[in-house]
C-alpha positions in Angstrom: 0.0 0.0 0.0 1.3 3.5 -0.9 1.4 5.6 2.2 3.1 8.5 0.6 -0.2 9.9 -1.0 -3.9 9.9 -0.1 -3.1 10.4 3.6 -6.1 10.1 5.9 -7.7 13.5 6.7 -7.0 15.2 10.0 -10.6 14.8 11.2 -10.3 11.0 10.7 -7.1 10.9 12.8 -8.9 13.1 15.4 -11.6 10.4 15.6 -9.0 7.7 16.3 -7.5 9.8 19.0 -10.9 10.7 20.5 -11.9 7.0 20.6 -8.6 6.1 22.3 -9.1 8.8 24.9 -12.8 8.1 25.5 -12.7 4.3 25.4 -15.6 4.1 23.0 -16.9 5.5 19.7 -19.9 7.0 21.6 -17.6 9.0 23.8 -15.6 10.1 20.8 -18.8 11.2 19.0 -19.8 13.3 22.0 -16.4 14.9 22.3 -16.2 15.7 18.6 -19.9 16.7 18.2 -20.6 14.2 15.5 -22.6 10.9 15.3 -21.5 7.5 16.4 -21.7 6.4 12.7 -19.4 9.2 11.6 -16.7 8.2 14.1 -17.0 4.6 13.0 -16.6 5.5 9.3 -13.6 7.8 10.0 -11.9 5.1 12.1 -12.6 2.5 9.4 -11.0 4.8 6.8 -7.8 5.2 8.8 -7.7 1.4 9.4 -8.1 0.8 5.6 -5.3 3.2 4.9 -3.1 1.8 7.6 -3.8 -1.8 6.6 -4.4 -3.1 10.1 -7.1 -2.9 12.8 -6.4 -0.2 15.3 -9.0 -1.1 17.9 -10.3 -4.2 19.7 -14.0 -4.2 20.5 -15.1 -5.3 24.0 -18.4 -4.9 25.6 -19.7 -1.4 24.9 -16.2 0.1 24.3 -13.0 -0.2 22.4 -9.3 -0.4 23.3 -6.3 0.0 21.1 -4.7 -3.1 19.6 -0.9 -3.4 19.8 -0.7 -2.0 16.3 -3.1 0.7 17.3 -0.9 1.7 20.2 2.1 2.1 17.9 0.1 4.1 15.4 -1.4 6.5 18.0 2.0 7.1 19.5 3.3 8.1 16.1 0.3 10.3 15.3 0.5 12.1 18.7 4.2 12.7 18.2 3.6 14.1 14.7 0.8 16.4 15.9 3.0 17.6 18.7 5.8 18.4 16.2 3.3 20.3 14.1 2.1 22.3 17.1 5.7 23.1 18.0 6.4 24.3 14.5 3.3 26.5 14.5 4.3 28.0 17.8 7.7 29.0 16.5 6.7 30.6 13.2 7.8 34.1 12.8 10.4 34.1 15.6 14.0 32.8 15.6 14.9 30.6 18.6 17.8 28.4 19.4 18.6 25.9 16.7 17.8 22.3 17.6 20.4 19.5 17.6 19.1 16.0 18.1 21.5 14.0 20.2 21.4 10.2 20.8 23.1 9.1 24.1 23.0 6.2 26.4 21.2 6.9 29.7 24.4 6.8 31.9 26.0 9.5 29.7 23.0 11.7 30.2 23.2 11.4 34.0 26.9 11.4 34.6 28.2 13.9 32.0 25.6 15.7 29.8 23.0 17.0 32.2 25.5 18.7 34.5 26.9 20.5 31.5 23.7 21.1 29.5 23.3 24.8 30.1 27.0 25.4 29.1 26.6 23.3 26.0 23.4 25.2 24.9 25.2 28.6 25.2 24.7 31.7 27.3 22.4 33.1 26.0 21.2 29.8 24.5 21.8 29.5 20.8 21.3 25.7 20.7 18.5 23.5 22.0 19.8 19.9 22.6 17.0 17.4 22.1 18.1 14.3 23.9 17.2 10.8 22.8 18.2 8.1 25.2 19.0 4.8 23.5 21.0 1.9 24.7 22.3 0.4 21.5 22.3 1.6 17.9 21.3 5.1 16.9 19.4 5.9 13.8 21.7 8.6 12.3 19.1 9.4 9.7 16.8 10.6 12.5 19.4 12.3 14.9 22.2 14.7 14.2 24.8 13.2 16.5 25.2 10.2 18.7 27.5 9.4 21.6 28.5 5.7 21.7 31.0 3.7 23.7 33.4 1.3 22.1 36.4 1.0 19.9 35.0 3.4 17.2 35.6 1.0 14.3 31.9 1.1 13.1 31.3 0.9 9.4 29.6 3.7 7.4 29.9 6.4 10.0 32.5 9.0 11.2 33.5 8.2 14.8 35.7 10.7 16.7 36.9 10.1 20.3 35.5 12.5 22.9 37.9 11.9 25.7 40.4 9.2 26.9 39.8 7.3 30.1 41.8 5.6 32.8 40.6 2.8 35.0 40.7 3.2 38.8 39.3 0.7 41.2 36.9 2.2 43.7 35.0 1.0 46.7 32.7 2.1 49.5 34.6 3.9 52.4 34.4 1.0 54.8 35.7 -1.5 52.3 38.4 0.9 51.2 39.5 1.3 54.8 40.0 -2.5 55.1 41.9 -2.8 51.9 44.2 0.2 52.3 45.9 2.1 49.6 46.9 0.3 46.4 45.9 -3.2 47.5 47.3 -6.2 45.7 45.2 -7.8 43.0 44.8 -10.8 45.2 43.1 -8.7 47.9 40.8 -7.2 45.3 39.9 -10.6 44.0 38.8 -11.7 47.4 35.8 -9.5 46.9 33.2 -9.5 44.1 34.1 -7.4 41.1 31.4 -5.3 39.5 31.5 -5.3 35.7 29.7 -3.2 33.1 28.0 -4.9 30.2 31.4 -6.0 28.9 34.3 -7.3 31.0 37.0 -5.4 29.1 37.6 -2.9 31.9 38.6 -5.4 34.6 40.4 -7.6 32.0 42.5 -4.5 31.1 43.2 -3.5 34.7 44.2 -7.0 35.8 46.4 -7.4 32.7 48.3 -4.3 33.7 49.2 -6.2 37.0 50.1 -9.3 35.1 46.9 -11.2 36.0 44.2 -12.8 33.8 40.6 -12.2 34.5 39.3 -15.4 36.1 35.7 -16.8 35.6 34.0 -16.0 38.9 30.3 -16.6 39.7 30.4 -14.1 42.6 31.0 -11.2 40.3 28.2 -8.9 39.2 27.4 -7.4 35.8 25.3 -4.2 35.3 24.5 -2.3 32.2 25.4 1.3 32.9 28.5 2.9 34.4 26.5 4.9 37.0 24.7 1.7 38.2 28.1 0.0 38.6 29.3 2.9 40.7 26.1 2.9 42.7 26.5 -0.8 43.5 30.0 -0.2 44.7 28.9 2.7 46.9 26.4 0.3 48.5 29.2 -2.1 49.3 28.3 -4.8 46.8 31.9 -5.1 45.5 34.8 -3.3 43.8 34.1 -1.3 40.7 36.3 0.4 38.1 35.7 4.1 37.8 36.4 5.4 34.3 38.2 8.7 34.9 37.2 11.4 34.0 33.8 10.0 33.0 32.6 9.0 36.5 34.8 11.4 38.5 31.8 13.3 40.0 30.9 10.2 41.9 34.0 10.6 44.1 33.0 14.1 45.3 30.3 13.1 47.8 32.5 10.7 49.6 30.4 7.6 48.9 33.2 6.1 46.9 37.0 6.1 47.6 39.6 5.6 44.9 41.9 2.7 45.8 44.7 3.9 43.4 45.9 7.2 42.2 46.5 6.1 38.6 45.5 3.3 36.4 45.8 1.8 32.9 44.3 3.5 29.9 40.9 2.2 28.8 41.0 1.0 25.2 37.3 1.7 24.9 36.0 5.3 24.9 33.0 7.5 24.0 32.9 8.6 20.4 31.1 11.4 18.6 29.3 9.6 15.8 27.9 11.2 12.7 27.1 10.2 9.1 29.8 11.0 6.5 29.6 14.4 4.8 29.3 18.0 5.9 27.7 18.6 9.3 25.3 21.5 10.1 27.0 24.5 11.8 24.9 23.9 14.9 26.2 20.3 15.1 29.8 21.5 14.7 29.2 24.1 17.4 27.9 21.5 19.8 30.8 19.2 19.1 33.3 22.0 19.8 31.6 22.9 23.1 31.6 19.2 24.2 35.3 19.0 23.5 35.9 22.3 25.5 33.8 20.9 28.4 36.2 17.9 28.6 
């Protein structure tokens, strides 16, 4: 079915939204000031265009099907974007840059620096999209992703280098002392991120392999790893300077002054080709913030 032409009229989409909000075609008819039959016809027209039922009938009401939930979410998002565009006509505001980041980067690094990155007075508006894995670079202007940076079909530029520092809750740090031996660390659970590269790199710098250990823990995000260590659940690797702020409140203590370089890092990821000036401006400010 060709969805690029003969789009359903706005009043038909409004009927779908009203039925979803009211829970029945009768409630939608009352809200829109039309008949029950008109609502039914308009919803049916959208379903024919979409190619799938949007509602499931039950008793005297209706509820969205799974496909209907997806469709309504897209329609509401599109209408919100149109409303935002209408509200900004005739005035020039900060230029928007859509940035895809993992949640931990938002919490640990971006949000504390957001006002600085947007400018004073603001000349950028950073629209944050939190995604754990792959970013749709056709939909966003810039992505921050963690890894080796050898991804195909994109331009990946390192944002900052990291060093790996074991950290622990104060009471555990007091027992271990400064610069404890790897054996003393391995007597406690190690807390890993999604990958084990960090601890493997740190232990290799001390001439030790990473053993298989059922007592170790694995968490997805760096800030969750540090939170678990602060709660005394084990020893974590702080990626300096990324997680540096978590040392300031005293809930974590660095066990070493220095550490090996992390061979993984955050990269600024864009599609090949010329970038918008606003994107270049944001990238420059992010580098300055480092």
